[in-house]
matplotlib code that plots the C-alpha trace (Angstrom):
import matplotlib.pyplot as plt

x = [255.7, 252.2, 250.2, 249.4, 246.1, 244.9, 241.4, 239.1, 235.7, 233.4, 230.2, 227.9, 224.2, 222.5, 218.8, 218.3, 220.1, 223.6, 225.6, 229.1, 231.1, 234.7, 236.9, 240.6, 242.9, 245.8, 249.2, 251.2, 250.0, 249.6, 248.2, 244.4, 243.0, 240.1, 236.9, 234.9, 237.4, 237.6, 233.8, 233.5, 236.2, 234.9, 231.3, 229.5, 228.8, 226.4, 225.2, 225.2, 227.6, 225.2, 224.8, 221.1, 221.3, 221.6, 222.0, 222.0, 220.1, 220.5, 223.0, 221.3, 217.9, 218.8, 218.4, 221.4, 220.1, 223.1, 224.0, 224.1, 227.3, 231.0, 232.0, 229.2, 229.7, 233.5, 233.2, 230.6, 233.0, 236.0, 234.3, 231.6, 228.1, 228.6, 225.0, 224.0, 226.9, 228.8, 232.5, 235.1, 237.4, 239.9, 242.5, 241.6, 241.7, 243.7, 242.0, 242.6, 241.0, 237.9, 237.6, 237.9, 235.0, 232.9, 233.7, 232.5, 229.3, 228.3, 229.2, 227.1, 224.2, 224.3, 224.6, 221.5, 219.6, 218.8, 217.0, 215.5, 211.9, 208.9, 207.7, 205.1, 201.5, 200.9, 203.2, 202.6, 203.8, 203.1, 200.0, 198.8, 198.4, 199.6, 198.9, 201.9, 201.5, 204.1, 202.8, 205.4, 207.9, 210.8, 212.1, 215.7, 217.2, 214.2, 215.4, 212.5, 208.7, 206.1, 202.4, 200.8, 197.3, 195.6, 195.9, 199.2, 202.8, 206.2, 209.2, 212.8, 215.2, 218.8, 220.0, 218.0, 214.3, 211.3, 208.5, 204.8, 202.4, 198.7, 195.9, 198.5, 200.0, 203.5, 203.4, 205.7, 207.4, 209.2, 208.6, 210.6, 213.0, 214.2, 217.8, 220.8, 222.4, 225.8, 225.0, 228.2, 228.9, 226.2, 225.3, 222.3, 218.7, 217.9, 215.1, 211.7, 209.3, 206.4, 205.9, 203.6, 201.4, 201.6, 197.8, 198.0, 201.5, 202.4, 206.1, 208.0, 211.6, 214.4, 217.9, 220.6, 224.4, 225.4, 228.6, 230.6, 233.3, 231.9, 234.3, 237.6, 240.5, 241.7, 240.0, 236.6, 234.4, 233.8, 230.3, 228.0, 224.4, 222.1, 218.4, 215.9, 212.2, 209.8, 206.3, 204.9, 202.7, 201.6, 204.4, 207.0, 209.2, 208.8, 209.7, 212.8, 214.5, 217.8, 217.2, 220.6, 223.9, 227.1, 230.1, 231.9, 235.2, 233.7, 232.7, 234.5, 235.6, 234.5, 231.3, 229.8, 228.1, 225.9, 223.1, 220.3, 216.8, 214.5, 211.9, 209.7, 208.6, 205.5, 207.5, 208.2, 211.8, 213.3, 216.0, 218.3, 221.4, 224.7, 227.0, 230.7, 231.6, 234.3, 236.3, 235.5, 237.4, 235.5, 232.3, 233.8, 234.7, 231.9, 233.3, 232.4, 228.8, 229.5, 228.9, 226.1, 222.4, 221.3, 218.3, 216.8, 213.4, 211.6, 212.5, 216.2, 216.6, 218.4, 217.0, 219.0, 219.2, 221.0, 223.7, 226.9, 226.2, 229.3, 231.8, 230.9, 228.4, 225.1, 222.9, 224.4, 222.2, 224.4, 228.0, 229.5, 227.0, 228.7, 226.0, 222.4, 220.2, 217.0, 215.3, 211.7, 209.8, 207.7, 204.1, 203.2, 206.3, 207.7, 211.2, 213.6, 215.0, 217.7, 219.4, 223.0, 225.3, 228.1, 231.2, 231.7, 229.2, 227.7, 224.7, 222.9, 219.4, 219.7, 217.4, 218.5, 218.9, 220.1, 223.9, 224.7, 227.8, 227.0, 230.7, 231.8, 234.6, 235.8, 233.5, 231.9, 230.7, 232.1, 235.5, 237.0, 235.9, 239.2, 238.7, 241.2, 240.3, 238.9, 239.0, 239.5, 236.4, 232.8, 231.9, 233.5, 232.5, 231.0, 229.7, 226.2, 225.4, 222.9, 219.5, 220.2, 223.1, 223.2, 226.3, 226.7, 225.5, 222.2, 222.9, 220.1, 218.5, 215.1, 212.9, 209.4, 207.2, 204.0, 201.0, 197.5, 194.6, 195.2, 197.5, 195.6, 197.8, 200.8, 200.4, 202.5, 205.4, 206.1, 209.0, 209.7, 213.4, 214.9, 217.9, 219.8, 222.3, 219.9, 217.0, 214.6, 211.9, 212.1, 209.3, 210.6, 208.3, 209.6, 208.7, 210.1, 213.8, 213.9, 213.4, 211.2, 211.0, 212.0, 210.5, 211.3, 208.1, 209.5, 212.7, 214.5, 212.3, 215.3, 217.6, 215.2, 215.8, 212.8, 209.4, 206.3, 202.6, 199.5, 196.9, 195.1, 198.2, 199.1, 202.8, 205.0, 208.4, 211.0, 213.5, 216.5, 217.6, 214.8, 213.9, 210.3, 207.8, 205.9, 202.6, 201.7, 198.1, 196.6, 194.2, 193.5, 194.7, 196.3]
y = [-55.0, -56.1, -55.9, -59.1, -59.7, -61.6, -63.0, -62.6, -64.1, -61.8, -62.6, -59.6, -58.7, -57.4, -56.7, -58.8, -61.8, -63.0, -63.4, -64.5, -62.6, -62.2, -59.1, -58.7, -56.6, -55.1, -55.5, -53.4, -50.1, -49.5, -46.9, -46.8, -49.5, -48.9, -48.1, -50.8, -53.5, -52.3, -52.3, -55.9, -57.0, -55.3, -54.2, -56.5, -59.3, -57.1, -54.5, -56.8, -57.0, -54.7, -52.3, -53.1, -54.7, -58.1, -58.4, -54.6, -52.0, -50.8, -48.1, -47.0, -45.9, -42.3, -43.0, -42.7, -43.7, -42.5, -39.3, -38.2, -36.4, -37.4, -36.6, -38.7, -41.7, -41.6, -41.5, -44.3, -46.6, -45.6, -45.8, -48.3, -48.3, -50.7, -50.6, -52.2, -54.6, -52.7, -53.0, -50.2, -50.2, -47.7, -50.4, -52.2, -49.4, -46.3, -42.9, -42.8, -46.3, -45.3, -42.1, -44.3, -46.4, -43.3, -41.9, -45.2, -45.2, -41.7, -42.3, -45.5, -43.7, -40.9, -43.4, -45.2, -42.0, -42.3, -39.5, -39.3, -40.6, -38.6, -39.6, -42.4, -41.2, -42.9, -43.6, -45.5, -44.6, -46.4, -44.1, -43.0, -43.6, -40.4, -38.9, -37.0, -34.2, -32.1, -28.7, -26.3, -27.5, -26.2, -23.9, -22.8, -24.2, -23.6, -23.1, -22.3, -22.1, -20.2, -19.8, -16.3, -17.8, -21.0, -20.0, -18.3, -19.3, -17.8, -19.8, -18.6, -19.6, -19.5, -17.5, -14.6, -14.8, -14.7, -16.7, -16.7, -19.7, -18.7, -21.3, -24.0, -22.2, -20.8, -17.3, -16.7, -13.6, -13.3, -10.5, -7.6, -5.4, -8.1, -7.7, -8.4, -11.6, -13.1, -16.4, -18.3, -21.7, -22.3, -18.6, -16.8, -16.1, -18.5, -18.4, -16.7, -16.3, -14.1, -12.1, -13.7, -10.6, -10.8, -10.5, -7.0, -5.7, -7.5, -8.0, -10.7, -11.7, -12.8, -14.1, -14.0, -13.9, -10.2, -9.1, -5.9, -4.3, -6.0, -4.5, -6.1, -7.0, -10.6, -11.1, -12.4, -9.9, -10.8, -11.9, -12.8, -13.8, -10.7, -10.5, -7.9, -7.4, -5.8, -6.0, -7.1, -4.7, -5.5, -8.1, -5.6, -5.7, -2.5, -0.7, -2.8, -2.6, -4.3, -6.0, -7.8, -7.1, -8.5, -6.2, -5.9, -6.9, -10.3, -11.0, -13.8, -14.7, -18.3, -19.4, -22.0, -22.6, -19.5, -21.2, -19.9, -20.1, -17.5, -18.4, -16.7, -17.8, -16.8, -14.4, -12.1, -13.1, -13.8, -16.5, -17.0, -19.1, -18.5, -21.4, -21.3, -20.2, -22.8, -21.3, -23.9, -22.4, -19.2, -21.0, -20.8, -17.1, -14.8, -11.9, -13.5, -14.1, -17.3, -20.8, -19.4, -19.0, -15.4, -13.8, -10.4, -8.7, -8.6, -5.0, -5.8, -4.5, -6.6, -8.1, -6.8, -10.3, -12.0, -14.2, -12.7, -9.0, -8.4, -10.7, -10.8, -9.8, -8.8, -10.8, -14.2, -16.8, -19.9, -20.9, -23.9, -24.6, -25.8, -25.1, -25.0, -25.1, -26.0, -24.3, -24.8, -23.7, -26.3, -25.1, -26.0, -25.7, -22.8, -24.4, -23.8, -26.8, -26.9, -29.4, -28.7, -30.4, -32.4, -33.1, -36.7, -38.0, -36.2, -34.3, -33.1, -32.4, -29.9, -28.3, -24.7, -23.1, -19.7, -19.4, -23.0, -24.1, -27.0, -27.9, -27.5, -28.2, -29.1, -32.1, -33.9, -37.3, -36.7, -36.7, -34.6, -35.4, -37.0, -39.3, -37.6, -36.8, -33.4, -33.9, -36.9, -35.8, -36.7, -35.5, -32.9, -30.9, -27.5, -28.6, -29.8, -33.2, -33.4, -34.8, -37.1, -37.5, -39.2, -41.2, -41.4, -37.9, -37.6, -33.9, -32.3, -29.2, -27.6, -28.8, -28.1, -29.2, -30.6, -28.3, -28.7, -31.1, -33.0, -35.6, -35.8, -38.6, -36.4, -34.0, -31.3, -33.7, -34.8, -33.1, -33.2, -33.2, -32.8, -34.7, -33.5, -36.3, -39.2, -37.4, -38.0, -36.5, -38.0, -37.9, -37.9, -38.5, -36.5, -36.8, -34.0, -34.0, -37.6, -38.9, -41.9, -43.0, -41.8, -42.9, -42.0, -40.9, -39.7, -40.8, -40.3, -37.5, -35.1, -33.4, -32.2, -28.6, -27.5, -28.6, -26.5, -26.8, -24.9, -23.8, -27.2, -29.2, -30.6, -30.9, -29.2, -30.6, -28.3, -30.4, -29.8, -31.9, -31.8, -28.3, -28.4, -28.5, -31.7, -31.7, -34.5, -35.0, -37.9, -40.3, -42.8, -43.8, -47.2]
z = [82.5, 82.4, 85.7, 87.5, 89.3, 92.3, 92.0, 95.1, 95.7, 97.6, 99.4, 99.1, 99.8, 96.7, 96.7, 99.8, 98.4, 99.2, 96.0, 95.1, 92.6, 91.6, 91.2, 90.4, 92.5, 90.6, 92.0, 89.6, 88.1, 84.4, 82.0, 81.7, 79.4, 77.1, 79.0, 77.2, 78.1, 81.7, 81.9, 80.6, 83.0, 86.2, 85.7, 83.2, 85.7, 87.6, 85.0, 81.9, 78.9, 77.0, 80.0, 80.2, 83.6, 85.3, 89.0, 89.1, 87.1, 83.5, 82.8, 79.6, 80.9, 81.8, 85.5, 87.9, 91.3, 93.2, 91.5, 87.8, 86.8, 86.3, 89.8, 91.4, 89.1, 89.5, 93.3, 93.3, 91.4, 93.5, 96.9, 96.2, 97.6, 100.6, 101.7, 98.4, 98.1, 95.4, 96.2, 96.2, 93.2, 94.7, 95.1, 91.9, 89.4, 88.9, 88.7, 84.9, 84.5, 86.5, 84.4, 81.2, 82.4, 83.2, 79.7, 78.2, 80.3, 79.2, 75.6, 75.6, 77.2, 74.6, 71.8, 73.1, 73.1, 76.8, 78.5, 81.9, 81.8, 83.0, 86.5, 86.5, 86.4, 89.7, 92.6, 95.9, 99.4, 102.6, 103.2, 99.8, 96.1, 94.5, 91.1, 89.5, 87.0, 85.2, 86.4, 84.9, 82.3, 80.1, 82.8, 83.3, 86.5, 88.8, 92.4, 94.8, 94.9, 97.0, 96.7, 96.8, 96.9, 95.8, 92.1, 91.9, 92.6, 92.1, 91.0, 90.9, 88.1, 89.1, 86.1, 87.4, 86.4, 88.7, 87.0, 87.8, 87.5, 87.3, 87.2, 86.5, 83.5, 83.5, 82.2, 79.2, 80.5, 83.9, 86.4, 85.1, 87.2, 89.6, 90.9, 88.7, 90.0, 89.6, 87.8, 88.1, 89.6, 92.3, 92.4, 91.0, 92.0, 94.9, 97.4, 97.3, 100.2, 101.2, 104.3, 106.9, 106.5, 102.7, 102.2, 103.7, 102.9, 99.7, 100.6, 98.7, 99.7, 97.3, 98.0, 95.4, 94.8, 94.7, 93.2, 93.8, 91.6, 88.5, 86.0, 87.0, 84.8, 85.1, 88.4, 89.6, 91.3, 94.9, 95.8, 98.7, 99.5, 99.6, 100.6, 99.3, 99.5, 97.1, 95.6, 92.3, 90.4, 86.8, 86.5, 87.6, 90.7, 92.5, 95.8, 96.4, 99.8, 100.8, 104.1, 104.3, 102.7, 104.3, 104.9, 101.5, 103.0, 103.7, 100.1, 98.4, 94.8, 95.2, 93.4, 95.6, 99.0, 99.0, 101.1, 101.0, 102.4, 104.0, 106.6, 109.2, 112.7, 114.6, 116.9, 114.0, 113.1, 109.7, 109.5, 106.5, 105.8, 104.1, 103.3, 104.1, 100.5, 100.3, 103.2, 105.8, 108.7, 108.4, 109.5, 113.1, 112.8, 114.2, 112.3, 109.0, 107.6, 105.8, 107.3, 109.6, 110.1, 110.7, 112.4, 111.6, 111.5, 108.2, 107.7, 108.1, 111.7, 114.1, 117.3, 120.3, 121.9, 119.0, 120.6, 119.0, 119.3, 121.4, 119.6, 115.9, 113.3, 115.0, 112.6, 113.5, 115.2, 114.9, 113.9, 112.1, 109.3, 106.1, 103.5, 104.7, 101.6, 103.5, 106.4, 107.7, 110.8, 112.6, 112.3, 115.9, 118.0, 116.0, 116.1, 113.3, 111.5, 108.8, 106.5, 105.3, 102.8, 104.2, 102.1, 101.1, 103.6, 106.6, 105.3, 108.4, 109.8, 112.6, 115.1, 115.1, 118.6, 119.5, 119.9, 119.1, 117.3, 114.8, 114.4, 110.8, 110.2, 113.7, 113.7, 110.8, 109.7, 106.2, 104.4, 101.7, 98.1, 97.5, 100.4, 102.8, 106.4, 107.3, 111.1, 113.4, 115.4, 114.9, 118.5, 120.6, 123.7, 122.8, 119.4, 118.6, 117.2, 114.3, 114.8, 111.8, 109.4, 106.0, 105.0, 102.1, 101.3, 99.5, 98.7, 100.8, 99.5, 100.2, 103.0, 104.3, 107.1, 105.7, 106.1, 104.6, 104.4, 101.1, 102.7, 106.0, 107.4, 107.2, 110.0, 111.5, 112.4, 108.8, 107.1, 103.4, 102.5, 99.0, 97.7, 94.6, 94.2, 94.9, 93.1, 95.9, 98.1, 101.5, 104.1, 107.7, 110.6, 113.6, 117.2, 119.4, 118.4, 117.0, 113.4, 113.9, 110.3, 106.8, 103.4, 99.8, 98.2, 94.8, 93.1, 89.7, 88.5, 88.4, 90.9, 93.6, 94.5, 96.5, 97.7, 98.6, 99.2, 97.9, 100.4, 100.1, 100.8, 97.4, 97.1, 94.4, 93.7, 91.9, 90.0, 87.7, 84.8, 83.5, 84.7, 85.8, 88.7, 89.5, 91.3, 93.7, 94.7, 96.7, 94.9, 97.7, 101.1, 101.5]

ax = plt.figure().add_subplot(projection="3d")
ax.plot(x, y, z, "-o")
ax.set_aspect("equal")
plt.show()
């Protein structure tokens, strides 16, 4: 039996204008139709019969504003983007039909030879005209950046290489002798940072996914986030010291949600994050390292006033953090801030305080990726509320409080936050514990993994797909 349809007229706000459009709601299920036919029936009114745009943007320009990848595009069609007037097709199309449309979109994009464009040479923000420059290109999944001095930076590549940029030139060979990493899933070589006393002691810190029992038959080796420090001499990694390694019994065979960022405050503490590793309930278990933020000293020793010394792992500083991939210390207040991935919705910005439980998965503003409920609670006594949450998720990653003189209007209370899914750098203006304003200052240049500053305050944006580092420098105030 052929399915029947009921035609609805919907009033929606698109681009600031109310528009009428029609959609058909299926009453009887059927097998997936051809993706092209489904696109013409449900999508062409907004995106054009040739996919080159109409009321909405082109689908052939290599730019996916709300997440590039089958999972993101599938969820956007299924769930809609209500804030922009795109309706949900969950009750209109079957999962097979949605996937047929996604197949068609990517096949059409490939046939058109679409690729992500380079960032524009000039971009405008509310405060500045900014020049963009591709500073390091043709990298392999760059993950983090730190400057050793005004002329030299280190960039990690997730497969395991530590690269050096000198005088604006990416050196051909990586630093040799760095730790062997488990590059599977989201794991690999992750963060890099330097000791606050680097000029005198030369310590450089790395975090990575560390595996044990590597030679196993028909079983994945367990892994967990590990932190080491060492020095670079003649492009060689030397004098390595392990400063954090979780108990091996807590290692997991999952390959996602490793965290990880490394930061230092002015009191001499080192903070780092480990994601829940896909075991959400363990984020509430103080005997487990995952789903937490940890505090140690730079040499790996443990402060004797850490809050869970008597009831769990001594390095723990907080509980209930799903996957914090961004941490930064306020340059004036010395407060630790973090952003963490939510599931489907519910990315969070948190002010990190000693012994606080941030709630995952007991409370969350997100849902499971299939749309089912994780918990009925968004607030509950004993669990901290985020300073800000994003719904839908923008897939937060690295973050950094602005420091430097180049962008003089952006003082100590301006926070740069990276977004993987939405391919954005967001600038948040923070007053005490409130976000007063946020602005997108860069978009569609790639999945934004990290952001850093040179000593002058120029901004460096680490992106994936394409894999490069982009430099932002002010040209004029506005």
